[in-house]
CHARMM internal coordinates of N, CA and C (Angstrom, degrees):
IC EDIT
DIST 1 N 1 CA 1.4478
DIST 1 CA 1 C 1.5320
ANGL 1 N 1 CA 1 C 109.07
DIST 1 C 2 N 1.3180
ANGL 1 CA 1 C 2 N 117.10
DIHE 1 N 1 CA 1 C 2 N 134.64
DIST 2 N 2 CA 1.4580
ANGL 1 C 2 N 2 CA 121.92
DIHE 1 CA 1 C 2 N 2 CA 179.62
DIST 2 CA 2 C 1.5210
ANGL 2 N 2 CA 2 C 109.25
DIHE 1 C 2 N 2 CA 2 C -96.14
DIST 2 C 3 N 1.3116
ANGL 2 CA 2 C 3 N 116.11
DIHE 2 N 2 CA 2 C 3 N 130.05
DIST 3 N 3 CA 1.4621
ANGL 2 C 3 N 3 CA 121.08
DIHE 2 CA 2 C 3 N 3 CA 175.93
DIST 3 CA 3 C 1.5144
ANGL 3 N 3 CA 3 C 108.08
DIHE 2 C 3 N 3 CA 3 C -119.65
DIST 3 C 4 N 1.3238
ANGL 3 CA 3 C 4 N 116.82
DIHE 3 N 3 CA 3 C 4 N -177.43
DIST 4 N 4 CA 1.4590
ANGL 3 C 4 N 4 CA 120.88
DIHE 3 CA 3 C 4 N 4 CA 177.53
DIST 4 CA 4 C 1.5211
ANGL 4 N 4 CA 4 C 111.69
DIHE 3 C 4 N 4 CA 4 C -60.82
DIST 4 C 5 N 1.3135
ANGL 4 CA 4 C 5 N 117.41
DIHE 4 N 4 CA 4 C 5 N -27.37
DIST 5 N 5 CA 1.4565
ANGL 4 C 5 N 5 CA 120.15
DIHE 4 CA 4 C 5 N 5 CA -175.92
DIST 5 CA 5 C 1.5237
ANGL 5 N 5 CA 5 C 113.33
DIHE 4 C 5 N 5 CA 5 C -99.61
DIST 5 C 6 N 1.3101
ANGL 5 CA 5 C 6 N 117.44
DIHE 5 N 5 CA 5 C 6 N -6.61
DIST 6 N 6 CA 1.4603
ANGL 5 C 6 N 6 CA 121.15
DIHE 5 CA 5 C 6 N 6 CA 177.06
DIST 6 CA 6 C 1.5246
ANGL 6 N 6 CA 6 C 108.86
DIHE 5 C 6 N 6 CA 6 C -98.88
DIST 6 C 7 N 1.3323
ANGL 6 CA 6 C 7 N 117.56
DIHE 6 N 6 CA 6 C 7 N 125.97
DIST 7 N 7 CA 1.4627
ANGL 6 C 7 N 7 CA 118.51
DIHE 6 CA 6 C 7 N 7 CA 179.50
DIST 7 CA 7 C 1.5245
ANGL 7 N 7 CA 7 C 112.07
DIHE 6 C 7 N 7 CA 7 C -67.49
DIST 7 C 8 N 1.3110
ANGL 7 CA 7 C 8 N 115.81
DIHE 7 N 7 CA 7 C 8 N 137.79
DIST 8 N 8 CA 1.4633
ANGL 7 C 8 N 8 CA 122.57
DIHE 7 CA 7 C 8 N 8 CA 174.01
DIST 8 CA 8 C 1.5327
ANGL 8 N 8 CA 8 C 105.62
DIHE 7 C 8 N 8 CA 8 C -107.46
DIST 8 C 9 N 1.3227
ANGL 8 CA 8 C 9 N 116.84
DIHE 8 N 8 CA 8 C 9 N 98.28
DIST 9 N 9 CA 1.4603
ANGL 8 C 9 N 9 CA 123.15
DIHE 8 CA 8 C 9 N 9 CA -171.96
DIST 9 CA 9 C 1.5203
ANGL 9 N 9 CA 9 C 111.78
DIHE 8 C 9 N 9 CA 9 C -79.12
DIST 9 C 10 N 1.3433
ANGL 9 CA 9 C 10 N 115.80
DIHE 9 N 9 CA 9 C 10 N 140.37
DIST 10 N 10 CA 1.4565
ANGL 9 C 10 N 10 CA 119.94
DIHE 9 CA 9 C 10 N 10 CA 172.01
DIST 10 CA 10 C 1.5198
ANGL 10 N 10 CA 10 C 110.61
DIHE 9 C 10 N 10 CA 10 C -152.27
DIST 10 C 11 N 1.3360
ANGL 10 CA 10 C 11 N 114.28
DIHE 10 N 10 CA 10 C 11 N 155.96
DIST 11 N 11 CA 1.4681
ANGL 10 C 11 N 11 CA 122.18
DIHE 10 CA 10 C 11 N 11 CA 175.96
DIST 11 CA 11 C 1.5170
ANGL 11 N 11 CA 11 C 108.05
DIHE 10 C 11 N 11 CA 11 C -103.35
DIST 11 C 12 N 1.3043
ANGL 11 CA 11 C 12 N 116.15
DIHE 11 N 11 CA 11 C 12 N 155.68
DIST 12 N 12 CA 1.4498
ANGL 11 C 12 N 12 CA 122.03
DIHE 11 CA 11 C 12 N 12 CA 176.26
DIST 12 CA 12 C 1.5228
ANGL 12 N 12 CA 12 C 110.20
DIHE 11 C 12 N 12 CA 12 C -59.98
DIST 12 C 13 N 1.3117
ANGL 12 CA 12 C 13 N 115.76
DIHE 12 N 12 CA 12 C 13 N 146.53
DIST 13 N 13 CA 1.4682
ANGL 12 C 13 N 13 CA 119.83
DIHE 12 CA 12 C 13 N 13 CA 175.36
DIST 13 CA 13 C 1.5251
ANGL 13 N 13 CA 13 C 110.60
DIHE 12 C 13 N 13 CA 13 C -68.60
DIST 13 C 14 N 1.3318
ANGL 13 CA 13 C 14 N 117.57
DIHE 13 N 13 CA 13 C 14 N -13.69
DIST 14 N 14 CA 1.4617
ANGL 13 C 14 N 14 CA 121.88
DIHE 13 CA 13 C 14 N 14 CA 177.64
DIST 14 CA 14 C 1.5301
ANGL 14 N 14 CA 14 C 111.97
DIHE 13 C 14 N 14 CA 14 C -84.58
DIST 14 C 15 N 1.3151
ANGL 14 CA 14 C 15 N 117.53
DIHE 14 N 14 CA 14 C 15 N -7.97
DIST 15 N 15 CA 1.4642
ANGL 14 C 15 N 15 CA 120.97
DIHE 14 CA 14 C 15 N 15 CA 179.98
DIST 15 CA 15 C 1.5213
ANGL 15 N 15 CA 15 C 110.05
DIHE 14 C 15 N 15 CA 15 C -72.14
DIST 15 C 16 N 1.3197
ANGL 15 CA 15 C 16 N 115.71
DIHE 15 N 15 CA 15 C 16 N 136.01
DIST 16 N 16 CA 1.4616
ANGL 15 C 16 N 16 CA 119.03
DIHE 15 CA 15 C 16 N 16 CA 173.02
DIST 16 CA 16 C 1.5277
ANGL 16 N 16 CA 16 C 107.00
DIHE 15 C 16 N 16 CA 16 C -90.45
DIST 16 C 17 N 1.2771
ANGL 16 CA 16 C 17 N 117.51
DIHE 16 N 16 CA 16 C 17 N 179.78
DIST 17 N 17 CA 1.4624
ANGL 16 C 17 N 17 CA 120.31
DIHE 16 CA 16 C 17 N 17 CA -179.85
DIST 17 CA 17 C 1.5187
ANGL 17 N 17 CA 17 C 111.55
DIHE 16 C 17 N 17 CA 17 C -90.61
DIST 17 C 18 N 1.3310
ANGL 17 CA 17 C 18 N 118.22
DIHE 17 N 17 CA 17 C 18 N 29.47
DIST 18 N 18 CA 1.4496
ANGL 17 C 18 N 18 CA 122.19
DIHE 17 CA 17 C 18 N 18 CA -179.66
DIST 18 CA 18 C 1.5115
ANGL 18 N 18 CA 18 C 113.87
DIHE 17 C 18 N 18 CA 18 C -74.68
DIST 18 C 19 N 1.3228
ANGL 18 CA 18 C 19 N 118.18
DIHE 18 N 18 CA 18 C 19 N -14.15
DIST 19 N 19 CA 1.4462
ANGL 18 C 19 N 19 CA 121.50
DIHE 18 CA 18 C 19 N 19 CA 176.26
DIST 19 CA 19 C 1.5201
ANGL 19 N 19 CA 19 C 115.23
DIHE 18 C 19 N 19 CA 19 C 92.48
DIST 19 C 20 N 1.3221
ANGL 19 CA 19 C 20 N 118.38
DIHE 19 N 19 CA 19 C 20 N -8.18
DIST 20 N 20 CA 1.4661
ANGL 19 C 20 N 20 CA 120.98
DIHE 19 CA 19 C 20 N 20 CA 179.86
DIST 20 CA 20 C 1.5261
ANGL 20 N 20 CA 20 C 109.66
DIHE 19 C 20 N 20 CA 20 C -97.09
DIST 20 C 21 N 1.3100
ANGL 20 CA 20 C 21 N 116.37
DIHE 20 N 20 CA 20 C 21 N 66.93
DIST 21 N 21 CA 1.4639
ANGL 20 C 21 N 21 CA 120.93
DIHE 20 CA 20 C 21 N 21 CA -174.06
DIST 21 CA 21 C 1.5259
ANGL 21 N 21 CA 21 C 111.03
DIHE 20 C 21 N 21 CA 21 C -124.86
DIST 21 C 22 N 1.2980
ANGL 21 CA 21 C 22 N 113.97
DIHE 21 N 21 CA 21 C 22 N 159.24
DIST 22 N 22 CA 1.4530
ANGL 21 C 22 N 22 CA 120.36
DIHE 21 CA 21 C 22 N 22 CA 168.39
DIST 22 CA 22 C 1.5172
ANGL 22 N 22 CA 22 C 107.05
DIHE 21 C 22 N 22 CA 22 C -116.11
DIST 22 C 23 N 1.3079
ANGL 22 CA 22 C 23 N 116.00
DIHE 22 N 22 CA 22 C 23 N 156.68
DIST 23 N 23 CA 1.4531
ANGL 22 C 23 N 23 CA 122.39
DIHE 22 CA 22 C 23 N 23 CA 176.12
DIST 23 CA 23 C 1.5154
ANGL 23 N 23 CA 23 C 107.92
DIHE 22 C 23 N 23 CA 23 C -119.94
DIST 23 C 24 N 1.3256
ANGL 23 CA 23 C 24 N 115.64
DIHE 23 N 23 CA 23 C 24 N 147.85
DIST 24 N 24 CA 1.4579
ANGL 23 C 24 N 24 CA 120.06
DIHE 23 CA 23 C 24 N 24 CA 175.75
DIST 24 CA 24 C 1.5235
ANGL 24 N 24 CA 24 C 109.24
DIHE 23 C 24 N 24 CA 24 C -125.07
DIST 24 C 25 N 1.3205
ANGL 24 CA 24 C 25 N 115.00
DIHE 24 N 24 CA 24 C 25 N 159.80
DIST 25 N 25 CA 1.4631
ANGL 24 C 25 N 25 CA 121.35
DIHE 24 CA 24 C 25 N 25 CA 176.80
DIST 25 CA 25 C 1.5248
ANGL 25 N 25 CA 25 C 107.83
DIHE 24 C 25 N 25 CA 25 C -122.67
DIST 25 C 26 N 1.3314
ANGL 25 CA 25 C 26 N 115.31
DIHE 25 N 25 CA 25 C 26 N 80.90
DIST 26 N 26 CA 1.4650
ANGL 25 C 26 N 26 CA 121.06
DIHE 25 CA 25 C 26 N 26 CA -175.86
DIST 26 CA 26 C 1.5250
ANGL 26 N 26 CA 26 C 113.04
DIHE 25 C 26 N 26 CA 26 C -67.52
DIST 26 C 27 N 1.3272
ANGL 26 CA 26 C 27 N 118.27
DIHE 26 N 26 CA 26 C 27 N -16.28
DIST 27 N 27 CA 1.4676
ANGL 26 C 27 N 27 CA 120.29
DIHE 26 CA 26 C 27 N 27 CA -177.86
DIST 27 CA 27 C 1.5259
ANGL 27 N 27 CA 27 C 112.77
DIHE 26 C 27 N 27 CA 27 C -65.66
DIST 27 C 28 N 1.3337
ANGL 27 CA 27 C 28 N 117.98
DIHE 27 N 27 CA 27 C 28 N -14.33
DIST 28 N 28 CA 1.4672
ANGL 27 C 28 N 28 CA 119.80
DIHE 27 CA 27 C 28 N 28 CA -179.78
DIST 28 CA 28 C 1.5310
ANGL 28 N 28 CA 28 C 112.59
DIHE 27 C 28 N 28 CA 28 C -93.35
DIST 28 C 29 N 1.3315
ANGL 28 CA 28 C 29 N 117.33
DIHE 28 N 28 CA 28 C 29 N -0.84
DIST 29 N 29 CA 1.4654
ANGL 28 C 29 N 29 CA 120.67
DIHE 28 CA 28 C 29 N 29 CA -176.92
DIST 29 CA 29 C 1.5236
ANGL 29 N 29 CA 29 C 112.06
DIHE 28 C 29 N 29 CA 29 C -60.18
DIST 29 C 30 N 1.3035
ANGL 29 CA 29 C 30 N 117.64
DIHE 29 N 29 CA 29 C 30 N -50.97
DIST 30 N 30 CA 1.4639
ANGL 29 C 30 N 30 CA 120.63
DIHE 29 CA 29 C 30 N 30 CA -175.82
DIST 30 CA 30 C 1.5278
ANGL 30 N 30 CA 30 C 112.69
DIHE 29 C 30 N 30 CA 30 C -70.00
DIST 30 C 31 N 1.3283
ANGL 30 CA 30 C 31 N 116.68
DIHE 30 N 30 CA 30 C 31 N -42.93
DIST 31 N 31 CA 1.4612
ANGL 30 C 31 N 31 CA 119.43
DIHE 30 CA 30 C 31 N 31 CA -174.92
DIST 31 CA 31 C 1.5244
ANGL 31 N 31 CA 31 C 114.01
DIHE 30 C 31 N 31 CA 31 C -81.18
DIST 31 C 32 N 1.3424
ANGL 31 CA 31 C 32 N 117.43
DIHE 31 N 31 CA 31 C 32 N -26.63
DIST 32 N 32 CA 1.4607
ANGL 31 C 32 N 32 CA 120.18
DIHE 31 CA 31 C 32 N 32 CA -175.32
DIST 32 CA 32 C 1.5250
ANGL 32 N 32 CA 32 C 113.90
DIHE 31 C 32 N 32 CA 32 C -121.87
DIST 32 C 33 N 1.3400
ANGL 32 CA 32 C 33 N 117.68
DIHE 32 N 32 CA 32 C 33 N -11.48
DIST 33 N 33 CA 1.4575
ANGL 32 C 33 N 33 CA 121.03
DIHE 32 CA 32 C 33 N 33 CA 179.87
DIST 33 CA 33 C 1.5160
ANGL 33 N 33 CA 33 C 113.64
DIHE 32 C 33 N 33 CA 33 C 69.81
DIST 33 C 34 N 1.3319
ANGL 33 CA 33 C 34 N 116.04
DIHE 33 N 33 CA 33 C 34 N 22.89
DIST 34 N 34 CA 1.4632
ANGL 33 C 34 N 34 CA 120.52
DIHE 33 CA 33 C 34 N 34 CA -176.41
DIST 34 CA 34 C 1.5274
ANGL 34 N 34 CA 34 C 109.33
DIHE 33 C 34 N 34 CA 34 C -140.16
DIST 34 C 35 N 1.3469
ANGL 34 CA 34 C 35 N 115.42
DIHE 34 N 34 CA 34 C 35 N 150.00
DIST 35 N 35 CA 1.4552
ANGL 34 C 35 N 35 CA 121.99
DIHE 34 CA 34 C 35 N 35 CA 173.96
DIST 35 CA 35 C 1.5316
ANGL 35 N 35 CA 35 C 107.10
DIHE 34 C 35 N 35 CA 35 C -112.89
DIST 35 C 36 N 1.3288
ANGL 35 CA 35 C 36 N 118.43
DIHE 35 N 35 CA 35 C 36 N 108.56
DIST 36 N 36 CA 1.4589
ANGL 35 C 36 N 36 CA 120.90
DIHE 35 CA 35 C 36 N 36 CA 175.56
DIST 36 CA 36 C 1.5365
ANGL 36 N 36 CA 36 C 110.10
DIHE 35 C 36 N 36 CA 36 C -73.41
DIST 36 C 37 N 1.3268
ANGL 36 CA 36 C 37 N 116.57
DIHE 36 N 36 CA 36 C 37 N 140.79
DIST 37 N 37 CA 1.4665
ANGL 36 C 37 N 37 CA 123.00
DIHE 36 CA 36 C 37 N 37 CA 179.58
DIST 37 CA 37 C 1.5251
ANGL 37 N 37 CA 37 C 107.71
DIHE 36 C 37 N 37 CA 37 C -132.55
DIST 37 C 38 N 1.3431
ANGL 37 CA 37 C 38 N 116.26
DIHE 37 N 37 CA 37 C 38 N 137.16
DIST 38 N 38 CA 1.4635
ANGL 37 C 38 N 38 CA 120.09
DIHE 37 CA 37 C 38 N 38 CA 177.99
DIST 38 CA 38 C 1.5316
ANGL 38 N 38 CA 38 C 110.16
DIHE 37 C 38 N 38 CA 38 C -142.56
DIST 38 C 39 N 1.3039
ANGL 38 CA 38 C 39 N 115.90
DIHE 38 N 38 CA 38 C 39 N 163.16
DIST 39 N 39 CA 1.4633
ANGL 38 C 39 N 39 CA 123.71
DIHE 38 CA 38 C 39 N 39 CA 175.58
DIST 39 CA 39 C 1.5195
ANGL 39 N 39 CA 39 C 108.01
DIHE 38 C 39 N 39 CA 39 C -77.86
DIST 39 C 40 N 1.3210
ANGL 39 CA 39 C 40 N 117.62
DIHE 39 N 39 CA 39 C 40 N 124.31
DIST 40 N 40 CA 1.4608
ANGL 39 C 40 N 40 CA 120.15
DIHE 39 CA 39 C 40 N 40 CA -177.12
DIST 40 CA 40 C 1.5272
ANGL 40 N 40 CA 40 C 112.65
DIHE 39 C 40 N 40 CA 40 C -65.86
DIST 40 C 41 N 1.3274
ANGL 40 CA 40 C 41 N 117.71
DIHE 40 N 40 CA 40 C 41 N -22.18
DIST 41 N 41 CA 1.4678
ANGL 40 C 41 N 41 CA 120.52
DIHE 40 CA 40 C 41 N 41 CA 178.76
DIST 41 CA 41 C 1.5292
ANGL 41 N 41 CA 41 C 111.91
DIHE 40 C 41 N 41 CA 41 C -78.21
DIST 41 C 42 N 1.3270
ANGL 41 CA 41 C 42 N 117.49
DIHE 41 N 41 CA 41 C 42 N -15.48
DIST 42 N 42 CA 1.4681
ANGL 41 C 42 N 42 CA 121.72
DIHE 41 CA 41 C 42 N 42 CA -176.53
DIST 42 CA 42 C 1.5308
ANGL 42 N 42 CA 42 C 109.34
DIHE 41 C 42 N 42 CA 42 C -132.90
DIST 42 C 43 N 1.3323
ANGL 42 CA 42 C 43 N 117.32
DIHE 42 N 42 CA 42 C 43 N 69.60
DIST 43 N 43 CA 1.4616
ANGL 42 C 43 N 43 CA 120.27
DIHE 42 CA 42 C 43 N 43 CA -174.77
DIST 43 CA 43 C 1.5240
ANGL 43 N 43 CA 43 C 114.93
DIHE 42 C 43 N 43 CA 43 C -63.09
DIST 43 C 44 N 1.3212
ANGL 43 CA 43 C 44 N 117.75
DIHE 43 N 43 CA 43 C 44 N -16.14
DIST 44 N 44 CA 1.4632
ANGL 43 C 44 N 44 CA 120.17
DIHE 43 CA 43 C 44 N 44 CA 178.62
DIST 44 CA 44 C 1.5262
ANGL 44 N 44 CA 44 C 111.24
DIHE 43 C 44 N 44 CA 44 C -103.60
DIST 44 C 45 N 1.3218
ANGL 44 CA 44 C 45 N 115.91
DIHE 44 N 44 CA 44 C 45 N 5.43
DIST 45 N 45 CA 1.4602
ANGL 44 C 45 N 45 CA 121.28
DIHE 44 CA 44 C 45 N 45 CA -179.07
DIST 45 CA 45 C 1.5216
ANGL 45 N 45 CA 45 C 111.77
DIHE 44 C 45 N 45 CA 45 C -83.57
DIST 45 C 46 N 1.3226
ANGL 45 CA 45 C 46 N 116.26
DIHE 45 N 45 CA 45 C 46 N -165.03
DIST 46 N 46 CA 1.4570
ANGL 45 C 46 N 46 CA 120.66
DIHE 45 CA 45 C 46 N 46 CA -176.04
DIST 46 CA 46 C 1.5264
ANGL 46 N 46 CA 46 C 112.27
DIHE 45 C 46 N 46 CA 46 C -66.58
DIST 46 C 47 N 1.3210
ANGL 46 CA 46 C 47 N 114.83
DIHE 46 N 46 CA 46 C 47 N 153.46
DIST 47 N 47 CA 1.4582
ANGL 46 C 47 N 47 CA 123.51
DIHE 46 CA 46 C 47 N 47 CA 177.62
DIST 47 CA 47 C 1.5214
ANGL 47 N 47 CA 47 C 107.47
DIHE 46 C 47 N 47 CA 47 C -122.96
DIST 47 C 48 N 1.3236
ANGL 47 CA 47 C 48 N 115.94
DIHE 47 N 47 CA 47 C 48 N 131.70
DIST 48 N 48 CA 1.4586
ANGL 47 C 48 N 48 CA 120.90
DIHE 47 CA 47 C 48 N 48 CA 174.18
DIST 48 CA 48 C 1.5125
ANGL 48 N 48 CA 48 C 108.35
DIHE 47 C 48 N 48 CA 48 C -98.88
DIST 48 C 49 N 1.3205
ANGL 48 CA 48 C 49 N 117.57
DIHE 48 N 48 CA 48 C 49 N 138.43
DIST 49 N 49 CA 1.4568
ANGL 48 C 49 N 49 CA 121.76
DIHE 48 CA 48 C 49 N 49 CA 177.81
DIST 49 CA 49 C 1.5197
ANGL 49 N 49 CA 49 C 110.28
DIHE 48 C 49 N 49 CA 49 C -112.75
DIST 49 C 50 N 1.3325
ANGL 49 CA 49 C 50 N 116.52
DIHE 49 N 49 CA 49 C 50 N 122.95
DIST 50 N 50 CA 1.4589
ANGL 49 C 50 N 50 CA 121.52
DIHE 49 CA 49 C 50 N 50 CA -179.81
DIST 50 CA 50 C 1.5175
ANGL 50 N 50 CA 50 C 110.22
DIHE 49 C 50 N 50 CA 50 C -112.50
DIST 50 C 51 N 1.3389
ANGL 50 CA 50 C 51 N 117.52
DIHE 50 N 50 CA 50 C 51 N 136.17
DIST 51 N 51 CA 1.4673
ANGL 50 C 51 N 51 CA 119.75
DIHE 50 CA 50 C 51 N 51 CA 175.96
DIST 51 CA 51 C 1.5335
ANGL 51 N 51 CA 51 C 109.94
DIHE 50 C 51 N 51 CA 51 C -58.19
DIST 51 C 52 N 1.3188
ANGL 51 CA 51 C 52 N 116.52
DIHE 51 N 51 CA 51 C 52 N 145.90
DIST 52 N 52 CA 1.4587
ANGL 51 C 52 N 52 CA 122.28
DIHE 51 CA 51 C 52 N 52 CA -174.56
DIST 52 CA 52 C 1.5311
ANGL 52 N 52 CA 52 C 112.51
DIHE 51 C 52 N 52 CA 52 C -56.62
DIST 52 C 53 N 1.3295
ANGL 52 CA 52 C 53 N 118.58
DIHE 52 N 52 CA 52 C 53 N -47.60
DIST 53 N 53 CA 1.4679
ANGL 52 C 53 N 53 CA 121.49
DIHE 52 CA 52 C 53 N 53 CA -176.45
DIST 53 CA 53 C 1.5252
ANGL 53 N 53 CA 53 C 113.07
DIHE 52 C 53 N 53 CA 53 C -59.87
DIST 53 C 54 N 1.3320
ANGL 53 CA 53 C 54 N 118.59
DIHE 53 N 53 CA 53 C 54 N -55.18
DIST 54 N 54 CA 1.4648
ANGL 53 C 54 N 54 CA 119.49
DIHE 53 CA 53 C 54 N 54 CA 177.64
DIST 54 CA 54 C 1.5265
ANGL 54 N 54 CA 54 C 113.49
DIHE 53 C 54 N 54 CA 54 C -61.45
DIST 54 C 55 N 1.3325
ANGL 54 CA 54 C 55 N 118.11
DIHE 54 N 54 CA 54 C 55 N -35.34
DIST 55 N 55 CA 1.4598
ANGL 54 C 55 N 55 CA 119.90
DIHE 54 CA 54 C 55 N 55 CA 178.43
DIST 55 CA 55 C 1.5244
ANGL 55 N 55 CA 55 C 110.00
DIHE 54 C 55 N 55 CA 55 C -65.48
DIST 55 C 56 N 1.3190
ANGL 55 CA 55 C 56 N 117.43
DIHE 55 N 55 CA 55 C 56 N -42.55
DIST 56 N 56 CA 1.4729
ANGL 55 C 56 N 56 CA 121.03
DIHE 55 CA 55 C 56 N 56 CA 178.37
DIST 56 CA 56 C 1.5286
ANGL 56 N 56 CA 56 C 110.57
DIHE 55 C 56 N 56 CA 56 C -62.78
DIST 56 C 57 N 1.3279
ANGL 56 CA 56 C 57 N 117.48
DIHE 56 N 56 CA 56 C 57 N -38.83
DIST 57 N 57 CA 1.4621
ANGL 56 C 57 N 57 CA 120.78
DIHE 56 CA 56 C 57 N 57 CA 176.86
DIST 57 CA 57 C 1.5238
ANGL 57 N 57 CA 57 C 111.02
DIHE 56 C 57 N 57 CA 57 C -64.90
DIST 57 C 58 N 1.3087
ANGL 57 CA 57 C 58 N 117.29
DIHE 57 N 57 CA 57 C 58 N -40.59
DIST 58 N 58 CA 1.4598
ANGL 57 C 58 N 58 CA 122.22
DIHE 57 CA 57 C 58 N 58 CA 177.47
DIST 58 CA 58 C 1.5298
ANGL 58 N 58 CA 58 C 110.80
DIHE 57 C 58 N 58 CA 58 C -60.74
DIST 58 C 59 N 1.3265
ANGL 58 CA 58 C 59 N 117.15
DIHE 58 N 58 CA 58 C 59 N -48.08
DIST 59 N 59 CA 1.4608
ANGL 58 C 59 N 59 CA 121.31
DIHE 58 CA 58 C 59 N 59 CA 179.76
DIST 59 CA 59 C 1.5316
ANGL 59 N 59 CA 59 C 110.24
DIHE 58 C 59 N 59 CA 59 C -62.63
DIST 59 C 60 N 1.3235
ANGL 59 CA 59 C 60 N 117.13
DIHE 59 N 59 CA 59 C 60 N -41.88
DIST 60 N 60 CA 1.4684
ANGL 59 C 60 N 60 CA 120.10
DIHE 59 CA 59 C 60 N 60 CA 177.90
DIST 60 CA 60 C 1.5244
ANGL 60 N 60 CA 60 C 110.57
DIHE 59 C 60 N 60 CA 60 C -61.51
DIST 60 C 61 N 1.3317
ANGL 60 CA 60 C 61 N 117.87
DIHE 60 N 60 CA 60 C 61 N -39.93
DIST 61 N 61 CA 1.4555
ANGL 60 C 61 N 61 CA 121.76
DIHE 60 CA 60 C 61 N 61 CA 177.59
DIST 61 CA 61 C 1.5112
ANGL 61 N 61 CA 61 C 112.23
DIHE 60 C 61 N 61 CA 61 C -63.57
DIST 61 C 62 N 1.3203
ANGL 61 CA 61 C 62 N 117.03
DIHE 61 N 61 CA 61 C 62 N -38.26
DIST 62 N 62 CA 1.4698
ANGL 61 C 62 N 62 CA 120.75
DIHE 61 CA 61 C 62 N 62 CA 176.79
DIST 62 CA 62 C 1.5230
ANGL 62 N 62 CA 62 C 109.87
DIHE 61 C 62 N 62 CA 62 C -63.07
DIST 62 C 63 N 1.3306
ANGL 62 CA 62 C 63 N 115.97
DIHE 62 N 62 CA 62 C 63 N -45.80
DIST 63 N 63 CA 1.4635
ANGL 62 C 63 N 63 CA 120.48
DIHE 62 CA 62 C 63 N 63 CA -177.36
DIST 63 CA 63 C 1.5164
ANGL 63 N 63 CA 63 C 112.60
DIHE 62 C 63 N 63 CA 63 C -63.42
DIST 63 C 64 N 1.3330
ANGL 63 CA 63 C 64 N 117.64
DIHE 63 N 63 CA 63 C 64 N -31.42
DIST 64 N 64 CA 1.4768
ANGL 63 C 64 N 64 CA 120.79
DIHE 63 CA 63 C 64 N 64 CA -179.45
DIST 64 CA 64 C 1.5137
ANGL 64 N 64 CA 64 C 112.57
DIHE 63 C 64 N 64 CA 64 C -90.97
DIST 64 C 65 N 1.3306
ANGL 64 CA 64 C 65 N 118.08
DIHE 64 N 64 CA 64 C 65 N -0.98
DIST 65 N 65 CA 1.4532
ANGL 64 C 65 N 65 CA 121.17
DIHE 64 CA 64 C 65 N 65 CA 178.38
DIST 65 CA 65 C 1.5235
ANGL 65 N 65 CA 65 C 114.01
DIHE 64 C 65 N 65 CA 65 C 80.61
DIST 65 C 66 N 1.3103
ANGL 65 CA 65 C 66 N 117.72
DIHE 65 N 65 CA 65 C 66 N 17.80
DIST 66 N 66 CA 1.4594
ANGL 65 C 66 N 66 CA 122.63
DIHE 65 CA 65 C 66 N 66 CA -177.82
DIST 66 CA 66 C 1.5252
ANGL 66 N 66 CA 66 C 112.77
DIHE 65 C 66 N 66 CA 66 C -58.38
DIST 66 C 67 N 1.3084
ANGL 66 CA 66 C 67 N 117.57
DIHE 66 N 66 CA 66 C 67 N -29.13
DIST 67 N 67 CA 1.4534
ANGL 66 C 67 N 67 CA 121.51
DIHE 66 CA 66 C 67 N 67 CA -175.43
DIST 67 CA 67 C 1.5311
ANGL 67 N 67 CA 67 C 113.34
DIHE 66 C 67 N 67 CA 67 C -100.07
DIST 67 C 68 N 1.3220
ANGL 67 CA 67 C 68 N 117.23
DIHE 67 N 67 CA 67 C 68 N 1.72
DIST 68 N 68 CA 1.4526
ANGL 67 C 68 N 68 CA 120.40
DIHE 67 CA 67 C 68 N 68 CA -179.63
DIST 68 CA 68 C 1.5127
ANGL 68 N 68 CA 68 C 111.67
DIHE 67 C 68 N 68 CA 68 C 77.34
DIST 68 C 69 N 1.3228
ANGL 68 CA 68 C 69 N 114.88
DIHE 68 N 68 CA 68 C 69 N -168.55
DIST 69 N 69 CA 1.4690
ANGL 68 C 69 N 69 CA 120.09
DIHE 68 CA 68 C 69 N 69 CA 179.95
DIST 69 CA 69 C 1.5256
ANGL 69 N 69 CA 69 C 108.45
DIHE 68 C 69 N 69 CA 69 C -127.58
DIST 69 C 70 N 1.3171
ANGL 69 CA 69 C 70 N 114.32
DIHE 69 N 69 CA 69 C 70 N 162.19
DIST 70 N 70 CA 1.4633
ANGL 69 C 70 N 70 CA 120.54
DIHE 69 CA 69 C 70 N 70 CA -179.48
DIST 70 CA 70 C 1.5040
ANGL 70 N 70 CA 70 C 109.43
DIHE 69 C 70 N 70 CA 70 C -98.86
END
COOR INIT
IC SEED 1 N 1 CA 1 C
IC BUILD
């Protein structure tokens, strides 16, 4: 069961099944002010927590191509 304090992990719909993905738990943004991020290949490994504002700016930068492409 997912609650406000339990992360609900998901990958972007743009992710392919290549295995090089990160997962986020956006459900904690409102209640905790943080976006947890983890490596999808290591679901029991470390989790990084990013403040909502900077994470939203990062995502916006990705969408506008601010960081270029690989």
